[in-house]
C-alpha positions as CSV (number, residue, x, y, z in Angstrom):
1,X,-10.3,-4.3,30.0
2,X,-10.3,-6.9,26.5
3,X,-13.2,-5.5,24.3
4,X,-13.3,-7.8,21.1
5,X,-16.9,-6.7,18.8
6,X,-17.9,-8.9,16.1
7,X,-20.6,-7.9,13.1
8,X,-20.7,-8.6,9.4
9,X,-22.3,-11.8,10.0
10,X,-26.1,-12.5,8.1
11,X,-28.1,-14.4,6.4
12,X,-26.2,-15.6,2.5
13,X,-26.8,-18.0,0.1
14,X,-24.5,-21.2,-0.7
15,X,-21.9,-20.2,-3.0
16,X,-22.2,-16.7,-1.2
17,X,-19.5,-14.3,0.8
18,X,-19.4,-12.2,3.6
19,X,-17.1,-10.2,5.0
20,X,-16.5,-10.6,9.5
21,X,-15.0,-7.5,11.3
22,X,-13.6,-8.0,14.9
23,X,-13.1,-4.6,16.1
24,X,-10.4,-4.6,19.3
25,X,-10.2,-2.2,21.8
26,X,-8.4,-2.5,25.4
27,X,-4.8,-4.4,25.0
28,X,-1.7,-3.8,22.4
29,X,-3.6,-5.4,19.5
30,X,-0.5,-4.7,17.3
31,X,1.0,-7.3,20.0
32,X,-1.2,-10.1,20.1
33,X,-1.9,-13.4,17.6
34,X,-5.8,-13.2,17.0
35,X,-8.1,-16.1,15.5
36,X,-11.9,-16.9,14.6
37,X,-13.7,-19.7,15.7
38,X,-17.1,-20.5,15.1
39,X,-20.0,-22.8,17.0
40,X,-22.9,-24.3,15.0
41,X,-25.9,-25.3,16.9
42,X,-25.7,-28.4,18.8
43,X,-21.7,-28.3,18.7
44,X,-18.6,-27.0,20.4
45,X,-16.4,-24.1,19.4
46,X,-14.1,-24.7,16.4
47,X,-11.3,-23.1,16.1
48,X,-11.1,-22.1,12.1
49,X,-8.1,-19.0,11.5
50,X,-5.6,-17.6,13.7
51,X,-2.7,-14.3,11.9
52,X,-0.1,-13.8,14.2
53,X,0.6,-9.8,15.0
54,X,2.5,-8.8,11.9
55,X,0.5,-10.6,9.7
56,X,3.1,-12.9,8.8
57,X,2.0,-16.3,9.1
58,X,-1.9,-17.4,8.8
59,X,-3.4,-20.6,9.6
60,X,-6.3,-22.1,8.8
61,X,-8.6,-25.0,9.4
62,X,-9.4,-27.6,6.8
63,X,-12.7,-27.0,6.8
64,X,-12.6,-22.9,5.3
65,X,-8.6,-23.7,3.7
66,X,-9.0,-22.1,0.3
67,X,-12.5,-20.7,0.9
68,X,-11.6,-17.8,3.9
69,X,-9.2,-15.5,4.1
70,X,-7.9,-14.0,7.6
71,X,-6.8,-10.1,7.6
72,X,-5.8,-7.8,10.1
73,X,-5.6,-3.9,10.1
74,X,-3.4,-3.2,13.0
75,X,-3.4,0.5,12.3
76,X,-7.6,0.1,12.6
77,X,-7.0,-2.1,15.8
78,X,-9.1,-4.6,13.2
79,X,-9.2,-8.4,12.6
80,X,-11.4,-9.1,9.6
81,X,-12.5,-12.9,8.7
82,X,-13.2,-12.3,4.2
83,X,-15.5,-16.0,3.7
84,X,-16.1,-17.0,-0.7
85,X,-18.2,-20.4,-1.8
86,X,-20.3,-20.6,2.1
87,X,-22.2,-24.0,2.4
88,X,-25.1,-24.4,4.6
89,X,-21.9,-26.4,7.1
90,X,-20.7,-22.6,7.8
91,X,-23.3,-21.6,9.4
92,X,-22.7,-20.8,13.2
93,X,-21.5,-17.7,15.0
94,X,-18.4,-16.7,14.5
95,X,-16.2,-15.3,17.8
96,X,-12.9,-13.4,17.1
97,X,-10.7,-14.0,19.8
98,X,-7.8,-13.4,22.2
99,X,-5.3,-14.5,24.9
100,X,-8.4,-16.9,26.3
101,X,-11.3,-14.1,25.5
102,X,-13.6,-13.7,22.8
103,X,-16.3,-11.1,21.7
104,X,-19.8,-12.1,21.9
105,X,-20.4,-13.4,18.2
106,X,-22.3,-12.6,14.9
107,X,-24.4,-15.2,13.7
108,X,-23.4,-16.8,10.1
109,X,-26.4,-18.4,7.9
110,X,-26.3,-19.9,4.9
111,X,-29.2,-21.0,3.3
112,X,-31.0,-20.9,0.2
């Protein structure tokens, strides 16, 4: 059974930083590309970043490019999202996703 557990969210001021983590289990993590997505209040799910299985390729939505960095540690079965220069528009529940499944999410709130 695929399990994805996100953590690291919280309340941060505009311009601040957070690092999200996603602990994966139940599948061969190192064989899969994985993604981050988010859902803001009242809006649909937005894909924001992906990384391939060996970290040789990363992709970002225009809305986060240059501010967010995706990475993974296959030895620890963990996906990360470093978020810098956070804006109020980044407020959302953040999910990691693989093979059509996602975790329960972690709330990120950017507010002064």
